[in-house]
N, C-alpha and C positions, 0 to 999 in steps of 0.2 A: 606362443606367448601372446597375451592380449595387448591391445594398444595401451591400456591403462598401465600394465606392468612396464611396457616399453618406454613410456614417457615418465615413469616414476623418478628413479634416481639411478644414473648410469656412471660407473667408474671407467675411465679410459686408463688402462694400465700401461704405463710408459716408463722408460728409463731402465730400471732394473740393474742387475749386477754383472751382466755379460760383457764381452768385449765389444758388442754392438750397441752399447748404451747410447752413444751419441746419435746413432741413426734412429734408435727407438724413440728418443726424445723428439726428433724431427717428425717421425711418423705420427706419434701421439698428438703432437701439437696440431697437425693437419686434421686428424680425425676429430679431435676435440672441437676445433673451430667449425668443422662441417656439421657435427651433431648439434652444436649449440645454434647454428644458423637455421636448423630445421625445427627448433623449439624443444629439443631434448634437454632435460635437466642433467647435463653431463659435467663431470668434474675430473681433473687430472689426479692420478694416484700413482705414486712411485714406490714400488715394493722394496726398493733399496733403502728408502728413507722411512717407510711406515710398515707396521705389522699388518699382514693381510687380515688378521682378525678384526681390524677396525672396519673393514667393509661391512661386516655383519652388524657391528655396534652402531654404525652410522646409517644403516638402513638402505644400503645399495641393493637394487633389484636385479641388476645384471652388470656384466663387465665386457667391455670391448678390449680384447687383448692386442695391444700394439707393441708388445715386447718381442725382441728378436734374440735368437740364440738360447744358450742355456739359462736356466732359472726363469723361463718365460715361454719358450717355444718347445720345451722338451718334456712336457707332461708334469713337471713339478708344480707349477702354478695351477694347471688344470686339475691336478689331484687335490690341491688345497681348496679350490673352489667347489669341487664335488663334495668335500666334507662340510664346507660352509653352506652348501645348497644354494649357491648363487650361479645362475646360468651364465655362460660365457661364449664368446664368438670363437669360431675355428674348430679344429679337430679335438677329439677327446684325448684322454690320458694315453691310451695305448698307441694310437696313430701318431700322436705328437712325439712320444718318446722314441718310436721307431724311426720316424722321418728325420729327426735331428741327427741321428747316427747314420752317417753315409754308408758305413760298412754293413750294418744290419739291413738298411734299405736295399743295397745292392744284392745282398744274399736273397732277399725275398723276391726281388725282381728277376734275378737269375733263375730261382726255383719256379717262377711263373713263366719262364721262357721269354721274358722281356729283355730287349737288348740294352746292355750297359757296358761301358769299357771294362776291360780286364783290370784287376787290381790286386794289391797285396797290402795286408795290414802289417806294419813294421813297428819294432820297439827299440831300434838302435840305428846308428849311422851305417854299420856294417850290413844290416838287413836292408837298408835303403839302397846301398850299392848292389846288393844281390838282386833286388827287385828291378833295378835299372838293367842289369845284365840279362835278366829273364825276359823283360818286356821291351827293352830297347828305348832309345831316345827319339824324341823328347818324352819326358815323363812328368806328370804333375804330382807334387808332394804337398799335402795339406792336412790340417787337423781334421779328424774324423767327425768332430762335433762342433764345428764353428761355421759361420756363414760370412757373407760379404767379402769373400776372397781373403779373409784375414789369415795370415800365416801361410799363404800359398806361394809356391815356387815352381817355376817351369825349369826342370833339370835337363841340361843338354849333355853334360859330361860327368863322368864318375867322380872327378875331383871336387864337384860342388855338392855331392850327396850329403856330406856331413853338415854343411851349412844349411841346406834345405831341411834336413831332419830337425836340426836345432830350432829353426824358425817356426816349424809346425809344432814341435813338442813343447815349446814355451806356452802354447795355448791349450794343449790337450795331450795327455800321455798316449792317447790312441792316435797314431799317425797313419794316413792312407796314402799309398803310392798308386797312381792311376795311369793307365795307358792314355797317351795324348791322342786325341782325334783331330786331325787337321781338316778344316772345312767351315761351313757356316755355323755360327752360334745363334741359337734361337731360344725363346722362352714362350711358354704357353700357360696362361692362368686357367683355373677351373672354378666355376661357381656351382653350388648345389650339393646335394647328398644322394648317394646311391644311384638309382636309375634316373633320377631327375637331374643329376649333375650334367653340366654342359661346359665344353671347352670354349673359351673366348678366342678372339683372333690371335694368331701367332705373331710375335715380334721378332724381327731379325736385328741382331746387334752388330754394329761395326765400330769397334773401339780402336783408338790410335795404336798402330803397330800390332793389332790383334790382342792387345793387353787390357782385358776388361777387369782391372784390379779395383781395390777399394777407392782410390782417388778418382779413377775414371767412371766409377759407378755413381758417385755421390757429389763430387766437388768440382767437376769440370763440365763444360758444354761441348767438349770435343767428340764425345761418343755419339754416334748416330743410331737412332732407333727407327727402324723401318716398319710401319704399319699403315697400309697393307705391307706384308713382309716381302712381296715380290717373288715368292717361290711359286712354282707351278701349282695350280689348284689341287692336283692330286697329291702333291707332297705335303701341302699344308693340311689337307684333310687327314692324311695318314699320321701326321704328327699329332694332330688333335685327338685322333682315336687312340694312339699309343699313350698319350698323357692321361687321357680319361681312364684307361685300364690301369695304369700305374697308380693313379689316385685311388681308384676303387679297391685294388688289392691290398693297399696299406690301411684301408678303412678310414680314409680322410673324409671330413665333412665340412660343409659351408663354403670353404674356399682354400685354395693353395695355388702355388705356381711351380711348374716344373721346368728345369733347364735342360736343354737338349743340344747335342752336337751332331751335325750332319756330315758324314764322311764325304769329302770332296770328290773322291774317286768313285765310290760305289753308290753314293746318295743314301746310304743306310743311316737312319737316325739312331742315336744312342742316348739313353737317359743318363744324366749326370746326378741330379739330386732333386728333391722336392722341398719346398718351403711351405710350412703350414701356418705361418704368421708373416706373410710377405710385407715388404716395405710399403709405406704409404706416404713417402716424401714427394717433393716436386719432381724428382728424377725417377720415381718408382714405376715399375712396369705394369702391375695389375691395373692401377687407375688409367694408365695410358691405353691398354688394350680394351678396358671397359668403355672408355670414352669413345673409342673407334666403333664399339658395338652399340653406341647410343646411350650408355649409362654414365651420367655425370658423376664426379667425385662424391658429391653430397648424397646422391641417390645410391651409390655403391655402399657408402658407410651405413646408410639407413637399411639397406637390404641385408647387410651382414649382421647388423644389430638385431634386426627382426628375427633372425634365425639363431640367436643365442640360445644355448641348450645345455643340458646336463647329460652325461653318459647314462646315469642311472636314475 
């Protein structure tokens, strides 16, 4: 993309209709301010309140996607922008639609021999109980296609399976039961595409009582983010290499962030999920890691916008 196109007219897509709308509005506000501070003719655009067709009518040359979850991070908006011929940030249609579906993502990673915790896709409370008996406690129950720990429950006993299933199913009919990995929780962003993609510094997360939920992610200052992560150099490098492979096999581009658990006993890292439109709030992890690598928030936003593209 030429600099003329880059500085023409940019829509920051924020808000949207997913359960993560509130966080998306926070991310979008930060991105919008950063782009405007760099002289970009950027404007807020909420797809929940306006038809995407207006982007073409109003002459937008590119879109910065600050939407999270379904109807924004799942290939739907990406497909619409492909039809409108408006370049956008982040992964394309296929990678976006796969990555938002934790079950499909895990199937691909498992097929590529990448480590991910064991799982079961369930459709009832009874199947959730059966999954607990098969995998053992603790077990994580969560919607297959939501983020920000929305609808997530850590199940310790069979008598809480029904409640956990109901909490997840109210957000998504596809519910995922996942083996719990006890150990260090880390995350690793990636910038770039294909062979040029590079992993940023790993962040180790220390949440109160080990509970990195919606509240502790965005609305408290009690969670600690360690960068440098404090892991042995060999472990951090291994996690970065693992995340890069996980990113590439899904066909991700421009940027993403993968969440990983390290088994406390074996030190084996396990891939949990990958976010193709990560948060950009004051508590978000990609800007934090990028800053440690010498890339300020404004420079990060400009870098992502500069690589806005179409699949076709």
